[in-house]
N, CA and C atoms as an extended XYZ file, in Angstrom:
192
Properties=species:S:1:pos:R:3:atomname:S:1:resname:S:1:resid:I:1 pbc="F F F"
N        37.352       25.135      -16.556 N   MET     1
C        37.902       24.101      -16.747 CA  MET     1
C        37.918       22.548      -15.580 C   MET     1
N        39.698       23.108      -15.113 N   ASN     2
C        39.938       22.555      -14.100 CA  ASN     2
C        38.975       21.412      -12.786 C   ASN     2
N        38.585       22.348      -13.266 N   ASN     3
C        37.332       22.433      -11.472 CA  ASN     3
C        36.229       21.110      -12.289 C   ASN     3
N        35.716       21.073      -13.038 N   VAL     4
C        35.676       19.858      -14.171 CA  VAL     4
C        35.585       18.482      -14.023 C   VAL     4
N        36.770       18.678      -13.923 N   VAL     5
C        37.491       17.574      -14.354 CA  VAL     5
C        38.095       17.344      -13.070 C   VAL     5
N        38.441       18.115      -12.074 N   ILE     6
C        38.219       17.400      -10.520 CA  ILE     6
C        37.266       16.898       -9.842 C   ILE     6
N        36.299       17.473      -10.515 N   ASN     7
C        34.687       17.339      -10.081 CA  ASN     7
C        34.720       15.872      -10.599 C   ASN     7
N        34.714       15.344      -11.535 N   ASN     8
C        34.436       14.688      -12.003 CA  ASN     8
C        35.184       12.967      -11.521 C   ASN     8
N        36.447       13.210      -11.173 N   GLN     9
C        37.244       12.529      -10.919 CA  GLN     9
C        36.866       12.338       -9.039 C   GLN     9
N        36.406       13.623       -8.124 N   GLN    10
C        36.118       13.198       -7.267 CA  GLN    10
C        34.640       12.224       -7.291 C   GLN    10
N        33.586       12.289       -8.244 N   ILE    11
C        32.474       11.956       -8.759 CA  ILE    11
C        33.037       10.188       -8.354 C   ILE    11
N        33.739       10.204       -9.575 N   SER    12
C        34.194        8.516       -9.634 CA  SER    12
C        34.461        8.152       -8.984 C   SER    12
N        35.724        8.865       -8.125 N   LEU    13
C        36.018        8.004       -6.555 CA  LEU    13
C        35.238        7.295       -6.332 C   LEU    13
N        34.204        8.506       -5.908 N   ASN    14
C        33.564        7.918       -4.633 CA  ASN    14
C        32.671        6.922       -5.181 C   ASN    14
N        31.714        7.224       -6.547 N   ILE    15
C        31.498        6.051       -7.301 CA  ILE    15
C        32.102        4.562       -6.838 C   ILE    15
N        33.586        4.855       -6.469 N   GLN    16
C        34.337        3.297       -6.402 CA  GLN    16
C        34.380        3.082       -4.908 C   GLN    16
N        33.856        4.074       -4.332 N   GLN    17
C        34.098        3.806       -2.688 CA  GLN    17
C        33.057        2.742       -2.299 C   GLN    17
N        31.737        3.415       -3.534 N   GLN    18
C        30.510        3.431       -2.619 CA  GLN    18
C        30.052        1.891       -3.312 C   GLN    18
N        30.653        1.311       -4.650 N   ALA    19
C        30.479        0.023       -4.972 CA  ALA    19
C        31.708       -1.057       -3.928 C   ALA    19
N        33.008       -0.368       -3.299 N   ASN    20
C        33.676       -1.429       -2.548 CA  ASN    20
C        33.013       -1.284       -1.149 C   ASN    20
N        32.184       -0.401       -0.998 N   ALA    21
C        31.549       -0.889        0.537 CA  ALA    21
C        30.289       -1.360        0.800 C   ALA    21
N        29.500       -1.636       -0.835 N   ILE    22
C        28.477       -2.380       -1.000 CA  ILE    22
C        28.738       -3.527       -0.846 C   ILE    22
N        29.641       -3.687       -1.412 N   LYS    23
C        29.968       -5.046       -1.628 CA  LYS    23
C        29.876       -6.667       -0.380 C   LYS    23
N        30.459       -5.674        0.806 N   PRO    24
C        29.881       -6.793        2.216 CA  PRO    24
C        28.846       -7.259        2.406 C   PRO    24
N        28.099       -5.837        2.230 N   VAL    25
C        26.836       -5.849        2.465 CA  VAL    25
C        25.686       -6.994        1.502 C   VAL    25
N        26.452       -7.376        0.328 N   VAL    26
C        25.625       -7.870       -0.267 CA  VAL    26
C        25.703       -9.255       -0.317 C   VAL    26
N        27.001       -9.599       -0.091 N   GLU    27
C        27.582      -10.860        0.477 CA  GLU    27
C        27.355      -11.640        1.682 C   GLU    27
N        26.959      -10.442        2.902 N   ALA    28
C        26.252      -10.595        4.124 CA  ALA    28
C        24.818      -10.851        3.543 C   ALA    28
N        23.636      -10.666        2.994 N   MET    29
C        22.097      -10.314        2.939 CA  MET    29
C        22.429      -12.198        1.758 C   MET    29
N        23.531      -12.189        0.683 N   ASP    30
C        23.640      -13.426        0.500 CA  ASP    30
C        23.296      -14.275        1.241 C   ASP    30
N        24.901      -14.649        2.582 N   SER    31
C        25.105      -16.115        3.549 CA  SER    31
C        23.303      -15.843        4.474 C   SER    31
N        22.872      -14.421        4.500 N   ILE    32
C        21.563      -14.797        5.254 CA  ILE    32
C        20.611      -15.293        4.092 C   ILE    32
N        20.266      -15.509        3.264 N   ASN    33
C        19.882      -16.101        2.406 CA  ASN    33
C        19.614      -17.136        2.399 C   ASN    33
N        20.888      -17.885        2.240 N   GLN    34
C        21.397      -19.099        2.383 CA  GLN    34
C        20.694      -20.072        3.263 C   GLN    34
N        20.969      -19.158        4.812 N   GLY    35
C        21.173      -19.761        5.930 CA  GLY    35
C        19.316      -19.576        6.195 C   GLY    35
N        18.567      -18.363        5.800 N   ALA    36
C        17.218      -18.916        6.160 CA  ALA    36
C        16.499      -19.845        4.710 C   ALA    36
N        17.079      -20.609        3.760 N   LYS    37
C        17.217      -21.804        2.935 CA  LYS    37
C        16.617      -22.903        3.617 C   LYS    37
N        18.358      -22.256        4.236 N   GLU    38
C        18.733      -24.349        5.249 CA  GLU    38
C        17.875      -24.196        6.259 C   GLU    38
N        17.179      -22.584        6.984 N   THR    39
C        16.699      -23.082        8.068 CA  THR    39
C        15.137      -23.587        7.547 C   THR    39
N        14.447      -23.384        6.488 N   ALA    40
C        13.010      -23.842        5.400 CA  ALA    40
C        13.308      -25.309        5.241 C   ALA    40
N        14.399      -25.713        4.716 N   LEU    41
C        14.779      -27.389        4.242 CA  LEU    41
C        14.667      -27.461        6.175 C   LEU    41
N        15.478      -27.232        6.872 N   GLY    42
C        15.271      -28.426        8.334 CA  GLY    42
C        13.854      -28.486        8.594 C   GLY    42
N        13.184      -27.000        8.714 N   ILE    43
C        11.763      -27.453        9.513 CA  ILE    43
C        11.308      -28.432        7.599 C   ILE    43
N        10.779      -27.870        6.958 N   SER    44
C        10.167      -29.306        6.174 CA  SER    44
C        10.574      -30.339        6.251 C   SER    44
N        12.031      -30.691        6.495 N   GLN    45
C        12.613      -32.208        7.121 CA  GLN    45
C        11.429      -31.806        9.015 C   GLN    45
N        11.798      -31.653        9.457 N   THR    46
C        11.408      -32.007       10.631 CA  THR    46
C         9.966      -31.879       10.449 C   THR    46
N         9.115      -31.022       10.049 N   ARG    47
C         8.284      -31.563       10.103 CA  ARG    47
C         7.206      -33.213        8.960 C   ARG    47
N         7.897      -33.600        8.165 N   THR    48
C         8.392      -35.167        7.783 CA  THR    48
C         8.226      -35.982        8.565 C   THR    48
N         9.735      -35.356        9.048 N   GLY    49
C         9.939      -36.686       10.623 CA  GLY    49
C         8.670      -36.346       11.939 C   GLY    49
N         8.424      -35.467       11.818 N   THR    50
C         7.415      -35.634       13.076 CA  THR    50
C         5.974      -36.666       12.303 C   THR    50
N         5.779      -36.021       11.395 N   GLU    51
C         4.699      -37.212       10.474 CA  GLU    51
C         4.481      -38.358       10.743 C   GLU    51
N         6.263      -38.882        9.725 N   ASN    52
C         6.244      -39.617       10.292 CA  ASN    52
C         5.727      -40.814       11.082 C   ASN    52
N         6.520      -39.844       12.346 N   LEU    53
C         6.852      -40.967       14.091 CA  LEU    53
C         4.415      -40.410       14.223 C   LEU    53
N         4.076      -39.534       14.282 N   LYS    54
C         2.904      -39.688       14.672 CA  LYS    54
C         2.220      -40.938       14.314 C   LYS    54
N         2.234      -41.410       12.679 N   LYS    55
C         1.968      -42.551       11.948 CA  LYS    55
C         2.292      -43.879       12.579 C   LYS    55
N         3.489      -43.299       12.823 N   ALA    56
C         4.160      -45.010       13.080 CA  ALA    56
C         3.521      -44.886       14.460 C   ALA    56
N         3.238      -44.106       15.318 N   ALA    57
C         2.676      -43.824       16.725 CA  ALA    57
C         1.565      -44.841       16.764 C   ALA    57
N         0.740      -44.311       15.661 N   GLU    58
C        -0.990      -44.716       15.988 CA  GLU    58
C        -0.626      -46.343       15.322 C   GLU    58
N         0.035      -46.526       14.085 N   GLN    59
C         0.018      -47.863       14.431 CA  GLN    59
C         0.774      -49.308       15.490 C   GLN    59
N         1.830      -48.378       16.557 N   LEU    60
C         1.865      -49.390       17.296 CA  LEU    60
C         0.557      -49.264       18.038 C   LEU    60
N        -0.184      -48.348       18.442 N   LYS    61
C        -1.475      -48.201       19.184 CA  LYS    61
C        -2.416      -48.822       18.901 C   LYS    61
N        -2.490      -49.256       17.588 N   ASN    62
C        -3.341      -50.155       16.878 CA  ASN    62
C        -3.030      -51.671       17.106 C   ASN    62
N        -1.890      -51.999       17.108 N   ILE    63
C        -0.790      -53.200       17.493 CA  ILE    63
C        -1.244      -53.521       18.982 C   ILE    63
N        -1.530      -52.498       19.916 N   VAL    64
C        -1.879      -52.398       21.487 CA  VAL    64
C        -2.730      -53.189       21.793 C   VAL    64
């Protein structure tokens, strides 16, 4: 009977340790996801800016 109690306590402790170990991994993954979103937004803004510059260059070319 004591072995069962000790085993259950050990299992509970292991679960708590695993949960604590996983927290930083989840936080790191969230940070990576946020960085990816920001990168995608930056790429989109760069694309829009490039398209606008191309249009402006074409307009200038037509004027000259």
